[in-house]
All heavy atoms as TSV, in Angstrom:
chain	resi	resn	atom	element	x	y	z
A	1	MET	N	N	-7.092	-3.754	6.658
A	1	MET	CA	C	-6.293	-3.602	5.480
A	1	MET	C	C	-4.806	-3.948	5.808
A	1	MET	O	O	-4.297	-3.398	6.805
A	1	MET	CB	C	-6.342	-2.132	4.986
A	1	MET	CG	C	-5.572	-1.916	3.749
A	1	MET	SD	S	-5.674	-0.229	3.113
A	1	MET	CE	C	-4.661	0.691	4.235
A	2	SER	N	N	-4.245	-4.839	5.125
A	2	SER	CA	C	-2.895	-5.217	5.377
A	2	SER	C	C	-1.949	-4.523	4.419
A	2	SER	O	O	-2.235	-4.356	3.225
A	2	SER	CB	C	-2.673	-6.748	5.336
A	2	SER	OG	O	-2.861	-7.185	4.040
A	3	ARG	N	N	-0.753	-4.146	4.881
A	3	ARG	CA	C	0.210	-3.566	4.044
A	3	ARG	C	C	1.502	-4.358	4.191
A	3	ARG	O	O	1.843	-4.829	5.289
A	3	ARG	CB	C	0.539	-2.143	4.524
A	3	ARG	CG	C	-0.523	-1.146	4.145
A	3	ARG	CD	C	0.000	0.259	4.494
A	3	ARG	NE	N	-0.925	1.248	4.170
A	3	ARG	CZ	C	-0.711	2.545	4.283
A	3	ARG	NH1	N	0.461	2.992	4.677
A	3	ARG	NH2	N	-1.590	3.452	3.940
A	4	THR	N	N	2.205	-4.493	3.114
A	4	THR	CA	C	3.488	-5.102	3.172
A	4	THR	C	C	4.573	-4.092	2.940
A	4	THR	O	O	4.500	-3.290	1.982
A	4	THR	CB	C	3.586	-6.178	1.982
A	4	THR	OG1	O	2.438	-7.051	2.072
A	4	THR	CG2	C	4.875	-7.010	2.148
A	5	TYR	N	N	5.546	-4.100	3.821
A	5	TYR	CA	C	6.670	-3.134	3.738
A	5	TYR	C	C	7.940	-3.811	3.447
A	5	TYR	O	O	8.193	-4.869	3.996
A	5	TYR	CB	C	6.800	-2.322	5.017
A	5	TYR	CG	C	5.740	-1.305	5.254
A	5	TYR	CD1	C	4.663	-1.631	6.003
A	5	TYR	CD2	C	5.838	-0.016	4.664
A	5	TYR	CE1	C	3.615	-0.654	6.218
A	5	TYR	CE2	C	4.850	0.916	4.914
A	5	TYR	CZ	C	3.753	0.588	5.637
A	5	TYR	OH	O	2.739	1.531	5.814
A	6	GLU	N	N	8.739	-3.216	2.652
A	6	GLU	CA	C	10.081	-3.745	2.296
A	6	GLU	C	C	11.038	-2.546	2.234
A	6	GLU	O	O	10.657	-1.487	1.681
A	6	GLU	CB	C	10.006	-4.403	0.960
A	6	GLU	CG	C	10.543	-5.822	0.875
A	6	GLU	CD	C	10.398	-6.351	-0.536
A	6	GLU	OE1	O	9.246	-6.513	-1.029
A	6	GLU	OE2	O	11.418	-6.585	-1.187
A	7	PHE	N	N	12.224	-2.747	2.758
A	7	PHE	CA	C	13.216	-1.723	2.634
A	7	PHE	C	C	14.447	-2.241	1.947
A	7	PHE	O	O	14.947	-3.321	2.355
A	7	PHE	CB	C	13.550	-1.114	4.057
A	7	PHE	CG	C	12.358	-0.639	4.760
A	7	PHE	CD1	C	11.769	-1.405	5.748
A	7	PHE	CD2	C	11.873	0.680	4.471
A	7	PHE	CE1	C	10.616	-0.932	6.404
A	7	PHE	CE2	C	10.749	1.133	5.150
A	7	PHE	CZ	C	10.117	0.362	6.093
A	8	VAL	N	N	14.925	-1.595	1.003
A	8	VAL	CA	C	16.120	-2.017	0.249
A	8	VAL	C	C	17.134	-0.885	0.171
A	8	VAL	O	O	16.790	0.219	-0.053
A	8	VAL	CB	C	15.716	-2.441	-1.224
A	8	VAL	CG1	C	16.929	-2.962	-2.015
A	8	VAL	CG2	C	14.626	-3.472	-1.190
A	9	TYR	N	N	18.409	-1.268	0.385
A	9	TYR	CA	C	19.505	-0.274	0.341
A	9	TYR	C	C	20.424	-0.667	-0.842
A	9	TYR	O	O	20.887	-1.786	-0.853
A	9	TYR	CB	C	20.271	-0.191	1.657
A	9	TYR	CG	C	19.426	0.304	2.746
A	9	TYR	CD1	C	18.652	-0.528	3.553
A	9	TYR	CD2	C	19.347	1.691	3.027
A	9	TYR	CE1	C	17.895	-0.004	4.599
A	9	TYR	CE2	C	18.542	2.208	4.021
A	9	TYR	CZ	C	17.834	1.319	4.789
A	9	TYR	OH	O	17.005	1.864	5.800
A	10	LEU	N	N	20.660	0.290	-1.735
A	10	LEU	CA	C	21.533	0.044	-2.892
A	10	LEU	C	C	22.732	0.968	-2.832
A	10	LEU	O	O	22.630	2.184	-3.076
A	10	LEU	CB	C	20.768	0.284	-4.188
A	10	LEU	CG	C	19.495	-0.535	-4.436
A	10	LEU	CD1	C	18.757	0.046	-5.654
A	10	LEU	CD2	C	19.819	-1.946	-4.605
A	11	PRO	N	N	23.945	0.459	-2.488
A	11	PRO	CA	C	25.079	1.317	-2.482
A	11	PRO	C	C	25.501	1.687	-3.921
A	11	PRO	O	O	25.554	0.796	-4.727
A	11	PRO	CB	C	26.166	0.465	-1.803
A	11	PRO	CG	C	25.544	-0.832	-1.482
A	11	PRO	CD	C	24.180	-0.915	-2.112
A	12	THR	N	N	25.779	2.989	-4.153
A	12	THR	CA	C	26.244	3.383	-5.445
A	12	THR	C	C	27.524	4.227	-5.229
A	12	THR	O	O	27.829	4.568	-4.088
A	12	THR	CB	C	25.201	4.269	-6.196
A	12	THR	OG1	O	25.072	5.536	-5.524
A	12	THR	CG2	C	23.859	3.557	-6.208
A	13	ASP	N	N	28.117	4.683	-6.287
A	13	ASP	CA	C	29.337	5.508	-6.143
A	13	ASP	C	C	29.021	6.928	-5.759
A	13	ASP	O	O	29.908	7.681	-5.425
A	13	ASP	CB	C	30.179	5.471	-7.464
A	13	ASP	CG	C	29.391	5.915	-8.668
A	13	ASP	OD1	O	28.139	6.056	-8.554
A	13	ASP	OD2	O	29.984	6.082	-9.740
A	14	VAL	N	N	27.733	7.287	-5.747
A	14	VAL	CA	C	27.370	8.647	-5.272
A	14	VAL	C	C	26.545	8.671	-3.967
A	14	VAL	O	O	26.040	9.654	-3.556
A	14	VAL	CB	C	26.551	9.428	-6.336
A	14	VAL	CG1	C	27.506	9.754	-7.527
A	14	VAL	CG2	C	25.341	8.653	-6.802
A	15	GLY	N	N	26.485	7.464	-3.362
A	15	GLY	CA	C	25.752	7.389	-2.065
A	15	GLY	C	C	24.841	6.193	-2.084
A	15	GLY	O	O	24.773	5.470	-3.125
A	16	THR	N	N	24.175	5.891	-0.999
A	16	THR	CA	C	23.280	4.736	-0.914
A	16	THR	C	C	21.874	5.162	-1.188
A	16	THR	O	O	21.338	6.120	-0.611
A	16	THR	CB	C	23.399	4.124	0.501
A	16	THR	OG1	O	24.774	3.725	0.739
A	16	THR	CG2	C	22.454	2.899	0.641
A	17	ILE	N	N	21.280	4.444	-2.111
A	17	ILE	CA	C	19.847	4.690	-2.447
A	17	ILE	C	C	19.034	3.815	-1.533
A	17	ILE	O	O	19.313	2.614	-1.321
A	17	ILE	CB	C	19.563	4.227	-3.922
A	17	ILE	CG1	C	20.353	5.122	-4.871
A	17	ILE	CG2	C	18.044	4.338	-4.211
A	17	ILE	CD1	C	20.270	4.677	-6.345
A	18	ARG	N	N	18.013	4.431	-0.902
A	18	ARG	CA	C	17.115	3.687	-0.031
A	18	ARG	C	C	15.765	3.567	-0.779
A	18	ARG	O	O	15.198	4.569	-1.232
A	18	ARG	CB	C	16.932	4.468	1.257
A	18	ARG	CG	C	15.852	3.820	2.166
A	18	ARG	CD	C	15.563	4.772	3.359
A	18	ARG	NE	N	14.251	4.321	3.888
A	18	ARG	CZ	C	14.015	4.141	5.151
A	18	ARG	NH1	N	14.948	4.250	6.053
A	18	ARG	NH2	N	12.822	3.727	5.548
A	19	LEU	N	N	15.302	2.370	-0.840
A	19	LEU	CA	C	13.965	2.102	-1.481
A	19	LEU	C	C	12.961	1.688	-0.418
A	19	LEU	O	O	13.317	0.749	0.368
A	19	LEU	CB	C	14.086	0.986	-2.495
A	19	LEU	CG	C	14.893	1.225	-3.760
A	19	LEU	CD1	C	14.939	-0.036	-4.638
A	19	LEU	CD2	C	14.283	2.378	-4.584
A	20	ASP	N	N	11.867	2.339	-0.342
A	20	ASP	CA	C	10.798	1.904	0.597
A	20	ASP	C	C	9.751	1.383	-0.385
A	20	ASP	O	O	9.202	2.120	-1.252
A	20	ASP	CB	C	10.233	3.065	1.296
A	20	ASP	CG	C	11.268	3.645	2.335
A	20	ASP	OD1	O	12.322	3.074	2.455
A	20	ASP	OD2	O	10.913	4.630	3.054
A	21	ILE	N	N	9.395	0.160	-0.225
A	21	ILE	CA	C	8.360	-0.478	-1.043
A	21	ILE	C	C	7.194	-0.919	-0.200
A	21	ILE	O	O	7.395	-1.610	0.801
A	21	ILE	CB	C	8.950	-1.745	-1.749
A	21	ILE	CG1	C	10.245	-1.367	-2.542
A	21	ILE	CG2	C	7.968	-2.414	-2.684
A	21	ILE	CD1	C	11.124	-2.545	-2.952
A	22	PHE	N	N	5.996	-0.547	-0.585
A	22	PHE	CA	C	4.871	-1.034	0.130
A	22	PHE	C	C	3.716	-1.354	-0.827
A	22	PHE	O	O	3.670	-0.769	-1.936
A	22	PHE	CB	C	4.422	-0.146	1.272
A	22	PHE	CG	C	4.012	1.279	0.934
A	22	PHE	CD1	C	2.781	1.612	0.737
A	22	PHE	CD2	C	5.023	2.251	0.774
A	22	PHE	CE1	C	2.388	2.926	0.392
A	22	PHE	CE2	C	4.716	3.522	0.463
A	22	PHE	CZ	C	3.412	3.912	0.325
A	23	TYR	N	N	2.810	-2.221	-0.389
A	23	TYR	CA	C	1.818	-2.747	-1.259
A	23	TYR	C	C	0.442	-2.366	-0.628
A	23	TYR	O	O	0.210	-2.699	0.524
A	23	TYR	CB	C	1.924	-4.227	-1.367
A	23	TYR	CG	C	0.956	-4.890	-2.278
A	23	TYR	CD1	C	1.082	-4.843	-3.625
A	23	TYR	CD2	C	-0.183	-5.579	-1.791
A	23	TYR	CE1	C	0.201	-5.427	-4.481
A	23	TYR	CE2	C	-1.050	-6.204	-2.589
A	23	TYR	CZ	C	-0.887	-6.114	-3.966
A	23	TYR	OH	O	-1.784	-6.742	-4.778
A	24	LYS	N	N	-0.301	-1.653	-1.336
A	24	LYS	CA	C	-1.666	-1.362	-0.871
A	24	LYS	C	C	-2.612	-1.109	-2.041
A	24	LYS	O	O	-2.170	-0.637	-3.127
A	24	LYS	CB	C	-1.686	-0.157	0.082
A	24	LYS	CG	C	-1.393	1.166	-0.530
A	24	LYS	CD	C	-1.566	2.259	0.506
A	24	LYS	CE	C	-1.335	3.654	-0.167
A	24	LYS	NZ	N	-1.459	4.739	0.735
A	25	HIS	N	N	-3.825	-1.430	-1.924
A	25	HIS	CA	C	-4.884	-1.219	-2.954
A	25	HIS	C	C	-4.391	-1.915	-4.266
A	25	HIS	O	O	-4.533	-1.286	-5.324
A	25	HIS	CB	C	-5.144	0.221	-3.177
A	25	HIS	CG	C	-5.632	0.918	-1.920
A	25	HIS	ND1	N	-6.633	0.470	-1.141
A	25	HIS	CD2	C	-5.107	2.051	-1.329
A	25	HIS	CE1	C	-6.842	1.290	-0.110
A	25	HIS	NE2	N	-5.881	2.254	-0.162
A	26	SER	N	N	-3.834	-3.053	-4.211
A	26	SER	CA	C	-3.390	-3.827	-5.363
A	26	SER	C	C	-2.279	-3.156	-6.161
A	26	SER	O	O	-2.039	-3.456	-7.354
A	26	SER	CB	C	-4.550	-4.123	-6.328
A	26	SER	OG	O	-5.590	-4.709	-5.651
A	27	MET	N	N	-1.581	-2.246	-5.604
A	27	MET	CA	C	-0.484	-1.549	-6.270
A	27	MET	C	C	0.775	-1.540	-5.377
A	27	MET	O	O	0.713	-1.479	-4.124
A	27	MET	CB	C	-0.779	-0.089	-6.486
A	27	MET	CG	C	-1.999	0.136	-7.444
A	27	MET	SD	S	-1.608	-0.320	-9.143
A	27	MET	CE	C	-1.316	1.226	-9.889
A	28	PHE	N	N	1.916	-1.639	-6.031
A	28	PHE	CA	C	3.183	-1.498	-5.347
A	28	PHE	C	C	3.639	-0.026	-5.428
A	28	PHE	O	O	3.651	0.557	-6.463
A	28	PHE	CB	C	4.293	-2.367	-6.000
A	28	PHE	CG	C	4.102	-3.813	-5.733
A	28	PHE	CD1	C	3.496	-4.657	-6.598
A	28	PHE	CD2	C	4.586	-4.352	-4.511
A	28	PHE	CE1	C	3.330	-6.001	-6.335
A	28	PHE	CE2	C	4.459	-5.711	-4.201
A	28	PHE	CZ	C	3.788	-6.551	-5.131
A	29	HIS	N	N	3.855	0.567	-4.257
A	29	HIS	CA	C	4.299	1.932	-4.176
A	29	HIS	C	C	5.775	1.905	-3.782
A	29	HIS	O	O	6.156	1.308	-2.798
A	29	HIS	CB	C	3.509	2.714	-3.122
A	29	HIS	CG	C	2.050	2.783	-3.499
A	29	HIS	ND1	N	1.447	3.915	-4.041
A	29	HIS	CD2	C	1.006	1.852	-3.411
A	29	HIS	CE1	C	0.162	3.684	-4.265
A	29	HIS	NE2	N	-0.074	2.450	-3.938
A	30	VAL	N	N	6.584	2.647	-4.502
A	30	VAL	CA	C	8.021	2.692	-4.229
A	30	VAL	C	C	8.486	4.137	-4.067
A	30	VAL	O	O	8.156	5.047	-4.884
A	30	VAL	CB	C	8.810	2.034	-5.382
A	30	VAL	CG1	C	10.301	2.123	-5.129
A	30	VAL	CG2	C	8.392	0.608	-5.567
A	31	GLN	N	N	9.226	4.372	-3.020
A	31	GLN	CA	C	9.851	5.656	-2.838
A	31	GLN	C	C	11.323	5.446	-2.780
A	31	GLN	O	O	11.855	4.580	-2.109
A	31	GLN	CB	C	9.409	6.243	-1.437
A	31	GLN	CG	C	9.852	7.610	-1.162
A	31	GLN	CD	C	9.219	8.135	0.111
A	31	GLN	OE1	O	7.968	8.344	0.146
A	31	GLN	NE2	N	9.976	8.319	1.150
A	32	ALA	N	N	12.043	6.232	-3.632
A	32	ALA	CA	C	13.505	6.095	-3.695
A	32	ALA	C	C	14.126	7.334	-3.179
A	32	ALA	O	O	13.688	8.457	-3.516
A	32	ALA	CB	C	13.964	5.829	-5.202
A	33	GLU	N	N	15.186	7.237	-2.406
A	33	GLU	CA	C	15.840	8.398	-1.776
A	33	GLU	C	C	17.344	8.278	-1.986
A	33	GLU	O	O	17.974	7.252	-1.763
A	33	GLU	CB	C	15.615	8.314	-0.279
A	33	GLU	CG	C	14.835	9.517	0.254
A	33	GLU	CD	C	14.607	9.366	1.735
A	33	GLU	OE1	O	13.702	8.601	2.106
A	33	GLU	OE2	O	15.377	9.952	2.509
A	34	LEU	N	N	17.982	9.426	-2.420
A	34	LEU	CA	C	19.446	9.416	-2.514
A	34	LEU	C	C	19.869	10.812	-2.102
A	34	LEU	O	O	19.424	11.821	-2.691
A	34	LEU	CB	C	19.880	9.139	-3.965
A	34	LEU	CG	C	21.345	9.377	-4.289
A	34	LEU	CD1	C	22.203	8.433	-3.444
A	34	LEU	CD2	C	21.608	9.231	-5.747
A	35	ASN	N	N	20.672	10.890	-1.066
A	35	ASN	CA	C	21.101	12.145	-0.507
A	35	ASN	C	C	19.832	12.982	-0.217
A	35	ASN	O	O	18.998	12.590	0.569
A	35	ASN	CB	C	22.137	12.844	-1.409
A	35	ASN	CG	C	23.321	11.969	-1.726
A	35	ASN	OD1	O	23.743	11.222	-0.781
A	35	ASN	ND2	N	23.842	12.031	-2.847
A	36	ASP	N	N	19.655	14.130	-0.825
A	36	ASP	CA	C	18.536	15.007	-0.500
A	36	ASP	C	C	17.440	14.929	-1.597
A	36	ASP	O	O	16.535	15.678	-1.679
A	36	ASP	CB	C	18.939	16.427	-0.324
A	36	ASP	CG	C	19.733	16.986	-1.470
A	36	ASP	OD1	O	20.132	16.194	-2.328
A	36	ASP	OD2	O	19.963	18.200	-1.507
A	37	LEU	N	N	17.556	13.932	-2.532
A	37	LEU	CA	C	16.551	13.745	-3.544
A	37	LEU	C	C	15.613	12.585	-3.203
A	37	LEU	O	O	15.995	11.648	-2.635
A	37	LEU	CB	C	17.281	13.409	-4.880
A	37	LEU	CG	C	18.172	14.458	-5.504
A	37	LEU	CD1	C	18.846	13.863	-6.730
A	37	LEU	CD2	C	17.442	15.689	-5.816
A	38	MET	N	N	14.380	12.754	-3.643
A	38	MET	CA	C	13.370	11.692	-3.355
A	38	MET	C	C	12.399	11.576	-4.527
A	38	MET	O	O	11.931	12.638	-4.993
A	38	MET	CB	C	12.640	11.985	-2.062
A	38	MET	CG	C	11.848	10.846	-1.582
A	38	MET	SD	S	11.101	11.150	0.054
A	38	MET	CE	C	10.015	12.474	-0.303
A	39	THR	N	N	12.109	10.404	-4.967
A	39	THR	CA	C	11.117	10.209	-5.965
A	39	THR	C	C	10.191	9.068	-5.581
A	39	THR	O	O	10.571	8.205	-4.732
A	39	THR	CB	C	11.771	9.779	-7.383
A	39	THR	OG1	O	12.501	8.588	-7.179
A	39	THR	CG2	C	12.651	10.928	-7.893
A	40	SER	N	N	9.010	9.036	-6.140
A	40	SER	CA	C	8.101	7.928	-5.891
A	40	SER	C	C	7.343	7.524	-7.120
A	40	SER	O	O	7.172	8.314	-8.042
A	40	SER	CB	C	7.152	8.320	-4.693
A	40	SER	OG	O	6.462	9.412	-5.049
A	41	SER	N	N	6.979	6.309	-7.147
A	41	SER	CA	C	6.242	5.743	-8.283
A	41	SER	C	C	5.396	4.574	-7.835
A	41	SER	O	O	5.554	4.127	-6.678
A	41	SER	CB	C	7.230	5.333	-9.367
A	41	SER	OG	O	6.547	5.103	-10.539
A	42	TYR	N	N	4.565	4.139	-8.677
A	42	TYR	CA	C	3.732	2.935	-8.360
A	42	TYR	C	C	3.358	2.187	-9.625
A	42	TYR	O	O	3.360	2.715	-10.663
A	42	TYR	CB	C	2.469	3.325	-7.551
A	42	TYR	CG	C	1.546	4.289	-8.238
A	42	TYR	CD1	C	0.583	3.791	-9.059
A	42	TYR	CD2	C	1.722	5.634	-8.131
A	42	TYR	CE1	C	-0.304	4.662	-9.730
A	42	TYR	CE2	C	0.850	6.534	-8.774
A	42	TYR	CZ	C	-0.092	6.030	-9.619
A	42	TYR	OH	O	-0.963	6.862	-10.265
A	43	ASP	N	N	3.080	0.917	-9.438
A	43	ASP	CA	C	2.726	0.048	-10.546
A	43	ASP	C	C	2.135	-1.214	-9.947
A	43	ASP	O	O	2.297	-1.534	-8.777
A	43	ASP	CB	C	3.925	-0.290	-11.391
A	43	ASP	CG	C	3.550	-0.758	-12.793
A	43	ASP	OD1	O	3.220	-2.004	-12.914
A	43	ASP	OD2	O	3.614	0.011	-13.725
A	44	ARG	N	N	1.408	-1.958	-10.801
A	44	ARG	CA	C	0.853	-3.211	-10.317
A	44	ARG	C	C	1.938	-4.263	-10.142
A	44	ARG	O	O	1.787	-5.223	-9.429
A	44	ARG	CB	C	-0.242	-3.760	-11.289
A	44	ARG	CG	C	-1.451	-2.930	-11.250
A	44	ARG	CD	C	-2.649	-3.597	-11.989
A	44	ARG	NE	N	-3.798	-2.772	-11.906
A	44	ARG	CZ	C	-4.613	-2.721	-10.841
A	44	ARG	NH1	N	-4.352	-3.439	-9.789
A	44	ARG	NH2	N	-5.675	-1.941	-10.844
A	45	LYS	N	N	3.045	-4.110	-10.880
A	45	LYS	CA	C	4.196	-5.045	-10.779
A	45	LYS	C	C	5.277	-4.356	-9.964
A	45	LYS	O	O	5.676	-3.260	-10.295
A	45	LYS	CB	C	4.764	-5.414	-12.160
A	45	LYS	CG	C	3.768	-6.174	-13.003
A	45	LYS	CD	C	4.400	-6.498	-14.353
A	45	LYS	CE	C	3.403	-7.219	-15.201
A	45	LYS	NZ	N	3.804	-7.173	-16.633
A	46	LYS	N	N	5.796	-5.074	-8.993
A	46	LYS	CA	C	6.842	-4.506	-8.110
A	46	LYS	C	C	8.074	-4.071	-8.905
A	46	LYS	O	O	8.599	-2.970	-8.714
A	46	LYS	CB	C	7.219	-5.477	-7.004
A	46	LYS	CG	C	8.233	-4.896	-6.055
A	46	LYS	CD	C	8.438	-5.601	-4.784
A	46	LYS	CE	C	8.483	-7.098	-4.720
A	46	LYS	NZ	N	8.947	-7.600	-3.414
A	47	VAL	N	N	8.505	-4.925	-9.792
A	47	VAL	CA	C	9.721	-4.579	-10.622
A	47	VAL	C	C	9.527	-3.309	-11.378
A	47	VAL	O	O	10.427	-2.430	-11.431
A	47	VAL	CB	C	10.071	-5.770	-11.564
A	47	VAL	CG1	C	11.062	-5.322	-12.627
A	47	VAL	CG2	C	10.664	-6.928	-10.744
A	48	GLU	N	N	8.354	-3.118	-12.003
A	48	GLU	CA	C	8.058	-1.898	-12.752
A	48	GLU	C	C	8.078	-0.655	-11.885
A	48	GLU	O	O	8.569	0.373	-12.199
A	48	GLU	CB	C	6.809	-2.022	-13.543
A	48	GLU	CG	C	6.839	-3.039	-14.675
A	48	GLU	CD	C	7.972	-2.748	-15.684
A	48	GLU	OE1	O	8.078	-1.566	-16.107
A	48	GLU	OE2	O	8.651	-3.669	-16.080
A	49	ALA	N	N	7.447	-0.805	-10.715
A	49	ALA	CA	C	7.403	0.359	-9.779
A	49	ALA	C	C	8.758	0.730	-9.351
A	49	ALA	O	O	9.132	1.934	-9.292
A	49	ALA	CB	C	6.538	-0.057	-8.558
A	50	VAL	N	N	9.641	-0.259	-9.031
A	50	VAL	CA	C	11.003	0.037	-8.648
A	50	VAL	C	C	11.752	0.685	-9.776
A	50	VAL	O	O	12.469	1.716	-9.593
A	50	VAL	CB	C	11.717	-1.275	-8.190
A	50	VAL	CG1	C	13.241	-1.076	-8.055
A	50	VAL	CG2	C	11.123	-1.794	-6.855
A	51	LYS	N	N	11.603	0.151	-10.967
A	51	LYS	CA	C	12.313	0.670	-12.156
A	51	LYS	C	C	11.914	2.163	-12.379
A	51	LYS	O	O	12.812	2.998	-12.645
A	51	LYS	CB	C	11.927	-0.153	-13.387
A	51	LYS	CG	C	13.125	-0.935	-13.921
A	51	LYS	CD	C	12.794	-1.424	-15.361
A	51	LYS	CE	C	11.818	-2.547	-15.370
A	51	LYS	NZ	N	11.793	-3.234	-16.698
A	52	LYS	N	N	10.645	2.427	-12.382
A	52	LYS	CA	C	10.173	3.789	-12.614
A	52	LYS	C	C	10.730	4.773	-11.597
A	52	LYS	O	O	11.198	5.858	-11.926
A	52	LYS	CB	C	8.614	3.852	-12.524
A	52	LYS	CG	C	7.862	3.237	-13.701
A	52	LYS	CD	C	6.394	3.358	-13.445
A	52	LYS	CE	C	5.563	2.594	-14.437
A	52	LYS	NZ	N	4.148	2.685	-14.075
A	53	SER	N	N	10.725	4.314	-10.336
A	53	SER	CA	C	11.243	5.211	-9.234
A	53	SER	C	C	12.700	5.495	-9.393
A	53	SER	O	O	13.198	6.582	-9.202
A	53	SER	CB	C	10.927	4.556	-7.908
A	53	SER	OG	O	10.954	5.537	-6.922
A	54	LEU	N	N	13.492	4.456	-9.747
A	54	LEU	CA	C	14.913	4.558	-9.942
A	54	LEU	C	C	15.252	5.424	-11.142
A	54	LEU	O	O	16.214	6.216	-11.169
A	54	LEU	CB	C	15.608	3.167	-10.076
A	54	LEU	CG	C	15.706	2.393	-8.788
A	54	LEU	CD1	C	16.269	1.000	-9.053
A	54	LEU	CD2	C	16.585	3.133	-7.726
A	55	LEU	N	N	14.453	5.307	-12.209
A	55	LEU	CA	C	14.700	6.084	-13.405
A	55	LEU	C	C	14.416	7.568	-13.129
A	55	LEU	O	O	15.204	8.471	-13.547
A	55	LEU	CB	C	13.766	5.656	-14.600
A	55	LEU	CG	C	14.260	4.461	-15.361
A	55	LEU	CD1	C	13.153	4.024	-16.300
A	55	LEU	CD2	C	15.521	4.804	-16.155
A	56	LEU	N	N	13.400	7.859	-12.380
A	56	LEU	CA	C	13.062	9.264	-11.975
A	56	LEU	C	C	14.197	9.808	-11.153
A	56	LEU	O	O	14.664	10.913	-11.300
A	56	LEU	CB	C	11.783	9.315	-11.189
A	56	LEU	CG	C	10.460	9.206	-11.982
A	56	LEU	CD1	C	9.301	9.046	-11.023
A	56	LEU	CD2	C	10.277	10.376	-12.899
A	57	LEU	N	N	14.707	8.945	-10.237
A	57	LEU	CA	C	15.786	9.379	-9.311
A	57	LEU	C	C	17.076	9.697	-10.145
A	57	LEU	O	O	17.701	10.670	-9.897
A	57	LEU	CB	C	16.044	8.313	-8.265
A	57	LEU	CG	C	16.958	8.715	-7.094
A	57	LEU	CD1	C	16.242	9.727	-6.246
A	57	LEU	CD2	C	17.280	7.468	-6.272
A	58	ALA	N	N	17.348	8.822	-11.070
A	58	ALA	CA	C	18.528	9.050	-11.939
A	58	ALA	C	C	18.421	10.323	-12.730
A	58	ALA	O	O	19.380	11.113	-12.802
A	58	ALA	CB	C	18.717	7.871	-12.893
A	59	LYS	N	N	17.216	10.603	-13.261
A	59	LYS	CA	C	16.981	11.811	-13.999
A	59	LYS	C	C	17.178	13.069	-13.109
A	59	LYS	O	O	17.836	14.076	-13.516
A	59	LYS	CB	C	15.606	11.870	-14.614
A	59	LYS	CG	C	15.477	11.016	-15.834
A	59	LYS	CD	C	14.024	11.126	-16.395
A	59	LYS	CE	C	13.818	10.127	-17.492
A	59	LYS	NZ	N	12.400	10.001	-17.900
A	60	GLU	N	N	16.606	12.988	-11.929
A	60	GLU	CA	C	16.688	14.132	-11.010
A	60	GLU	C	C	18.170	14.319	-10.574
A	60	GLU	O	O	18.685	15.465	-10.542
A	60	GLU	CB	C	15.858	13.905	-9.770
A	60	GLU	CG	C	14.364	14.028	-10.045
A	60	GLU	CD	C	13.626	14.671	-8.934
A	60	GLU	OE1	O	14.239	15.087	-7.905
A	60	GLU	OE2	O	12.399	14.826	-9.063
A	61	HIS	N	N	18.832	13.232	-10.280
A	61	HIS	CA	C	20.220	13.343	-9.872
A	61	HIS	C	C	21.058	13.929	-10.956
A	61	HIS	O	O	21.931	14.830	-10.719
A	61	HIS	CB	C	20.771	11.877	-9.543
A	61	HIS	CG	C	22.122	11.920	-8.941
A	61	HIS	ND1	N	23.251	11.857	-9.790
A	61	HIS	CD2	C	22.580	11.997	-7.666
A	61	HIS	CE1	C	24.342	11.914	-8.958
A	61	HIS	NE2	N	23.928	11.995	-7.720
A	62	HIS	N	N	20.834	13.524	-12.198
A	62	HIS	CA	C	21.551	14.078	-13.335
A	62	HIS	C	C	21.186	15.570	-13.542
A	62	HIS	O	O	22.082	16.356	-13.742
A	62	HIS	CB	C	21.192	13.284	-14.624
A	62	HIS	CG	C	22.000	13.709	-15.789
A	62	HIS	ND1	N	23.304	13.394	-15.944
A	62	HIS	CD2	C	21.624	14.439	-16.898
A	62	HIS	CE1	C	23.786	13.898	-17.097
A	62	HIS	NE2	N	22.777	14.499	-17.693
A	63	ALA	N	N	19.923	15.894	-13.390
A	63	ALA	CA	C	19.513	17.263	-13.655
A	63	ALA	C	C	20.050	18.226	-12.621
A	63	ALA	O	O	20.424	19.377	-12.958
A	63	ALA	CB	C	17.954	17.392	-13.619
A	64	PHE	N	N	20.126	17.794	-11.400
A	64	PHE	CA	C	20.695	18.704	-10.303
A	64	PHE	C	C	22.142	18.590	-10.138
A	64	PHE	O	O	22.740	19.324	-9.359
A	64	PHE	CB	C	19.925	18.366	-8.985
A	64	PHE	CG	C	18.485	18.764	-9.059
A	64	PHE	CD1	C	17.488	17.841	-9.167
A	64	PHE	CD2	C	18.090	20.125	-8.993
A	64	PHE	CE1	C	16.142	18.233	-9.253
A	64	PHE	CE2	C	16.765	20.527	-9.076
A	64	PHE	CZ	C	15.808	19.598	-9.167
A	65	GLY	N	N	22.805	17.646	-10.850
A	65	GLY	CA	C	24.269	17.585	-10.844
A	65	GLY	C	C	24.894	17.329	-9.479
A	65	GLY	O	O	25.887	17.978	-9.152
A	66	HIS	N	N	24.301	16.435	-8.707
A	66	HIS	CA	C	24.916	16.109	-7.374
A	66	HIS	C	C	26.007	15.161	-7.616
A	66	HIS	O	O	25.911	13.983	-7.892
A	66	HIS	CB	C	23.850	15.461	-6.528
A	66	HIS	CG	C	22.817	16.425	-6.007
A	66	HIS	ND1	N	23.061	17.237	-4.925
A	66	HIS	CD2	C	21.623	16.733	-6.511
A	66	HIS	CE1	C	21.977	18.005	-4.751
A	66	HIS	NE2	N	21.053	17.711	-5.663
A	67	HIS	N	N	27.248	15.697	-7.481
A	67	HIS	CA	C	28.421	14.841	-7.617
A	67	HIS	C	C	29.273	14.972	-6.407
A	67	HIS	O	O	29.618	16.068	-5.992
A	67	HIS	CB	C	29.286	15.261	-8.868
A	67	HIS	CG	C	28.541	15.081	-10.116
A	67	HIS	ND1	N	28.168	13.832	-10.629
A	67	HIS	CD2	C	27.981	15.966	-10.980
A	67	HIS	CE1	C	27.531	13.981	-11.810
A	67	HIS	NE2	N	27.370	15.269	-12.042
A	68	HIS	N	N	29.532	13.812	-5.814
A	68	HIS	CA	C	30.465	13.835	-4.599
A	68	HIS	C	C	31.794	13.252	-5.049
A	68	HIS	O	O	31.953	12.084	-5.301
A	68	HIS	CB	C	29.816	12.966	-3.497
A	68	HIS	CG	C	28.536	13.530	-3.055
A	68	HIS	ND1	N	28.423	14.592	-2.180
A	68	HIS	CD2	C	27.207	13.160	-3.329
A	68	HIS	CE1	C	27.137	14.827	-1.963
A	68	HIS	NE2	N	26.421	14.026	-2.670
A	69	GLU	N	N	32.745	14.168	-5.171
A	69	GLU	CA	C	34.096	13.768	-5.588
A	69	GLU	C	C	34.886	13.306	-4.428
A	69	GLU	O	O	34.839	13.865	-3.328
A	69	GLU	CB	C	34.815	14.935	-6.266
A	69	GLU	CG	C	33.989	15.561	-7.403
A	69	GLU	CD	C	33.950	14.708	-8.630
A	69	GLU	OE1	O	35.003	14.045	-8.959
A	69	GLU	OE2	O	32.903	14.643	-9.263
């Protein structure tokens, strides 16, 4: 079984988001991390998996009010 791994770093004004993207069983799995928050999602399309994971991360970040002034 082969797996494809990709790591993406997105600098933002509240810290750097790290995306771990891997492909297995015909699905793209994405884990997004920002500071001490982490979300994960998956989809058959890589863009959708990334979007879902980032949206979850944004919601969690907003809900927990992590602001670095």
